[in-house]
Phi, psi and omega in degrees: 000317181294319180294325178296317179296319178297322179296319179296318178298323179296320178296318180296315179299317179296320180295319179297318180297316178298321179297317180294321178295319180297317178296319182294318181284337181273347185300318184278020186303317182294322179294324180293335180279355180274149172239118184247137179220148180241136184228159171283141179288347182282335183217057182262118175222118178235144174212149181189154180279127176235143182258160176304135182097340175279171186237134170251117184244127177243123181239118182238173177235299177242108179141167183270162171233123176242135182227143176221171183281138174279154181280340180218214181271000184269118175274146180227150175213135177225157178226154175226125180275138175226163178093237185280095182292342182272006182282101184275357181271357184270137178205168178247133175242136179244128177240117180259124178250175177290337183243019177156193184222139172242129180238125185236143164269122184231162180216121179195155179292324179265097185274068179245155179300148178125356179277329189269133179219160176301126178090352180170182179246149183302148184299327180298318179291318183297330182296333181287344180286341185299121180082358181277143177260005180294140181223139177233126174256131180256141173234118185233153174239130190242122178293158179302134176083352177274127180290139178246129173240111185240117185227131173217176179246307181244091182156163180271163174237122185231114182238117189238133173055043179272161173238052191216153166285132189235139169236112184240135183210141171210175176251311180240094181160166177275156174234126176230125181226131171229118183213153176281350176258220179235168186208145168254152183210140181217136169209165176255308181244088181164167178265164181229136169225119181235126177242119184245137178265351181222142181234043183249034177290162177255141176076228188249138176239131183244135172229105191222143173224172172245309180242084180164159178280159181229119177244130180233126178248128183229159175300147181298335182272003184298142176231129184193165171264129185252136170227101183241132181218143172215157179256309180242081182166181180240172179237126177233139182219142174272347185269138172289126186240129175274117184246134174253129182087199184271159176209163178217184186287350182256340182222134180218116178232133181179194186237135174253120184066227181271002177076229181095257181296158186248140175236120179247119181237128183208153170203166176257308181245088180159166179266167179234132176232131172247119186235149174275138177283000000 
């Protein structure tokens, strides 16, 4: 009886060990599915087929991002270096996932893959940008239905005639987006103009600046809950808004149509305009 119990315990222990080994070897599965490549910023040309629902992400530090619609399913990205041509620490990294692509401008002495990640660049790489005058401008083409996430720090983001859901962000620069879908936009020092052809987003959509005016163009049939605020500027709207309680020229909260989804528009130094397309 005792030997039988010991044998059972041995089987359980062995199964647990095998399970732990399986988990350990299976953990990096997502990393194994990535394809990483490093390019010079002087001659960077990337292209690849992306399907509707996948994401094309461009992450920059110093420089602009310009995007336009692709004629087919092939996404393209090119870069042009400006400023300090002698900066040998600057490079472009491309990370291809099963559901999209992330392209980063990075700077580090060790130009090896691994700096670029979804949503940003590793802190080690970013530290090399401090005091650098190197600048990279990206020009991308986005297929219909492919989500675009375009982020930079010092430079504008300009997305024209897209057929994509867009997320555009910068710190020092203007943001201009025109798409047949919807878009969020954020900047600190710059103005924003967003023109959307569809107003069927889920949840909350933000269009925000700190030092700059904010213009939002929406379909005349759009229905949403509005929360608009400014400190030094006024608010103008083409949409009839149902307001409960008091309101003033600096804050406007209410419902357009039946409401539902939320639109938050804000700035500190600048005016706000909501216009019908």
